[in-house]
N, C-alpha and C positions, 0 to 999 in steps of 0.2 A: 488108771491107778485105783487101787482099792482105798476107799475112805477109811480114816482112822475112827474106830469106835471104842470108847473107854467105859469102864464100869464106874469110874469116879472122876471128878473134875481135877484137872492138872492145870496149874498156873505157871505160865512161862513169861519171862521178860526177855525180849529179843533186843540185842543191841542194834544200833542203826545200820551197820553194814549187813546184818542178817535180814533186817526188814527190807532194805533196798534190794538185796538179792532176791528175796521172795516175791516182792511186788513187781519187779521189772524183768527177772529172768526165770522165775518159777523154780524148777528143780526141787531139791530137798527143803530149802527154806520156804518155798512156795507151798509145799505140802503142809507145813506147820500153819501157814496162814489159811489154807483151805480148811484145815481142821478147826480153826477158830471160827470160820464162817459157818461151819456145820454145828457149832457149839460143842464139839468134842473136847476142846481145850479152851482155856481162857488166856488171852494175851493181856499183859499188864504193861502200862507205860505211865509216863509222867509228863507234865507240861514241858519240862526242860528237855526230855527225850523227844517229844513231838517237835519242839522248836528246832532241835538239831536235825531231825528228819526233814522238816520243811526246807531248811537251808541246804542240806545235801541234795535233796531232790531237784533243787533249782540250779545246781551246778551244770555248766555247759557239757561236761563229759557224759551226762545222762540224757541230754536232749535228743540224741539220735534214737536211743532205745524208747524214749517216750513217744517220739513221732512214729516209730515202727509199730508200736502197739496202739496208736491212735489215742494216746492219753495225754493229759496235761498235769502239771504239778498239783493244782487244786483238787482234781478228781482223785488222784492217787493218795494225796495227803488226807483229804476229807474221808475217804473210804477207810483208811487205816485208823484214823482217829475215832471214827464211829464204831469200828470193830473192837478196838482195845478198851479195856477197863482202865480208866485214868485214876491214879492214886497220887496222894501227896507224898513226896519222897521223905524217907526217914532222915533225920539229922545224923550224919556220920562224919568221922574224922577222915582226912585224906588217906586213901589206901593205895591207889595206883599212881605212884610217883612219876613213872615214865609218861603217863597220859592222864592227867588229873580229870579230864572231861569224862573218862570212863567211870569215875566215882558216881556219876548220875545213874548209871545202870545198877550199881550195887545198892544205892539208896532207894531206888525204885523197887528192886527185888525184895529188900528187907521190909519195906512198907507193905508191899503186896503179899507178903508171906508166900513168895514164889516157891515152886517146887524145883525149878530149873532156871538158870541163866544161860541163854543160848548166844554164842558169840563166835565169830571168826577171828577176833582180835587176840593176838598172843599176849598182850598186856593183861587182859582179863583171864584168858585160859590158863596162863601160868600160875594164877592164884589157886587153881583147882576147885576151890569152893569159897563161899563167903557166908559166915554164920550158918554153916551146915547146908547151904544151897549150892549144889554142884554147878560148876561153870563148864559147859561142854559145847561141842560143835552141833550144828543142825543135824548132821547125820547121826551122831550119838543120841541126840534128843529124840529123834524119830524112832530109833531102835528101842530106846527106853520106854517111850510112850506105847509103841506097838506091843511090847511085852507086858504092859500093865493090864 
C-alpha cells in the first residue's frame, strides 16, 4: 500500500470501533493508524476514550484476534495511547441521546480542533457534523485525506 503523504497536518478523532478495527484487523482504519505512525496525520483522543478502548480491548470477543496476531491488551493499548495526542475534552451538553457515551468522541474532537471525526457508528454518523467537524467513515476519511 502507498503511504499517505500530506502537505498539511490533519487531526482526526477515531471512535473506539474504528480504533479497534484498525489495530486488530488493519484494512482502511489500519491505514489511518499507519498514517499517524508516519506522522502524516495526527490522531487525537482523551482519557475517557482511552478508558473505553482499554475496556473494549479486554472483551473476550477480541481475545482470538489478539492471540492470532501475538498481541496482548497492554501492548495494543499502550501503543495507541503513545501514538495519539491526548486532549482534555471540551465541556458539551448531551448530543447523542441514543448512545450518550458517544458524546465523549464529540467532546474530544471539539477540544482537539479536529478536522474529521471518523466513526462506523450510525449514532454519530447520522449527525453528519459537529460544530463544523465532518463525521465520516474511515473510507471517506481516507479519500478526503488522500485528496488533500
